[in-house]
C-alpha positions in Angstrom: 104.6 79.4 71.6 107.1 81.3 69.6 109.5 83.4 71.6 108.2 86.6 69.9 104.7 85.7 71.0 105.7 85.7 74.7 105.7 88.7 77.0 108.5 89.4 79.4 109.6 86.5 81.5 110.1 87.0 85.2 113.7 86.7 86.2 112.8 85.3 89.6 110.2 82.5 88.8 110.6 82.2 85.0 106.9 82.6 84.2 105.5 85.1 81.8 104.4 88.5 83.2 101.1 88.6 81.3 99.8 92.0 82.4 101.1 95.5 83.1 99.3 95.3 86.5 101.5 92.5 87.6 104.7 94.1 86.3 107.4 95.2 88.6 109.2 96.7 85.6 106.4 99.0 84.8 105.6 99.8 88.4 109.2 101.0 88.7 108.9 103.0 85.5 105.7 104.6 86.7 107.5 105.5 89.9 110.2 107.2 87.9 112.9 104.7 89.0 113.6 103.7 85.4 114.0 105.6 82.1 111.8 104.7 79.1 114.9 103.9 77.1 115.8 101.2 79.7 112.5 99.3 79.6 113.4 96.9 76.8 116.8 96.0 78.4 115.8 95.8 82.0 114.8 92.6 83.8 111.2 91.9 84.5 109.6 90.4 87.6 106.1 89.9 88.8 105.2 92.3 91.5 104.9 89.4 93.9 108.4 88.3 93.0 109.7 91.6 94.3 108.1 91.7 97.8 110.4 94.4 99.1 108.6 96.9 96.8 105.2 95.1 96.5 104.7 95.2 100.3 103.9 98.9 99.9 100.9 98.4 97.6 97.6 99.0 99.5 94.8 98.5 97.1 91.7 96.3 97.4 92.6 94.6 94.1 96.1 93.5 95.3 96.5 91.0 98.1 98.8 92.4 100.8 102.3 91.0 101.0 104.3 90.6 104.2 107.9 89.8 104.3 110.1 88.4 107.0 113.4 90.2 106.6 115.2 93.3 107.7 113.3 95.2 105.0 109.8 94.3 106.4 107.9 97.5 106.4 106.6 96.7 109.9 110.1 97.1 111.2 110.9 100.4 109.4 110.3 104.0 110.3 106.6 104.8 110.3 107.0 108.1 108.4 109.1 106.4 105.7 106.6 103.5 105.4 103.6 105.9 105.1 105.4 107.9 102.3 106.4 104.7 100.4 102.9 103.2 100.8 101.2 106.4 99.4 103.7 106.6 96.5 103.8 102.9 95.5 100.0 102.5 95.9 99.4 105.5 93.7 101.7 104.1 91.1 99.9 100.7 91.2 96.6 102.5 90.7 98.1 104.3 87.7 99.1 100.9 86.3 95.4 99.8 86.7 94.3 103.0 85.1 96.6 102.5 82.1 95.5 98.8 81.7 91.8 99.7 81.9 91.9 102.7 79.6 89.8 102.5 76.5 92.1 104.9 74.7 95.8 104.4 74.2 98.1 106.2 76.7 101.5 107.3 75.5 104.4 105.5 77.3 105.8 108.9 78.2 102.6 109.7 80.1 102.7 106.6 82.3 104.9 108.0 85.1 103.1 109.7 88.0 104.0 113.3 88.9 105.2 114.0 92.4 
């Protein structure tokens, strides 16, 4: 496959990130953690390759992730975990909505509003 035919490669595992719904880069963009101008120069990862963030996704279409480190959500403040879970899960659902949309959605409309 020609390099230009590939999507972004995961900086952790090296495999191609084939869909926006498995993209850590776009999840962070939807969350407002990344500016649109930085998307093309920022490293990509699969959601599962960034478990510290992915552990907060609660959605029936995403297999729950548990990590064994000091950042394990089960060891953190319950209020913080609830806020992060709500926010990150909402952003994940937004990625699904974007991917499943029959009409194009402008990149500038991707981020969720707080």
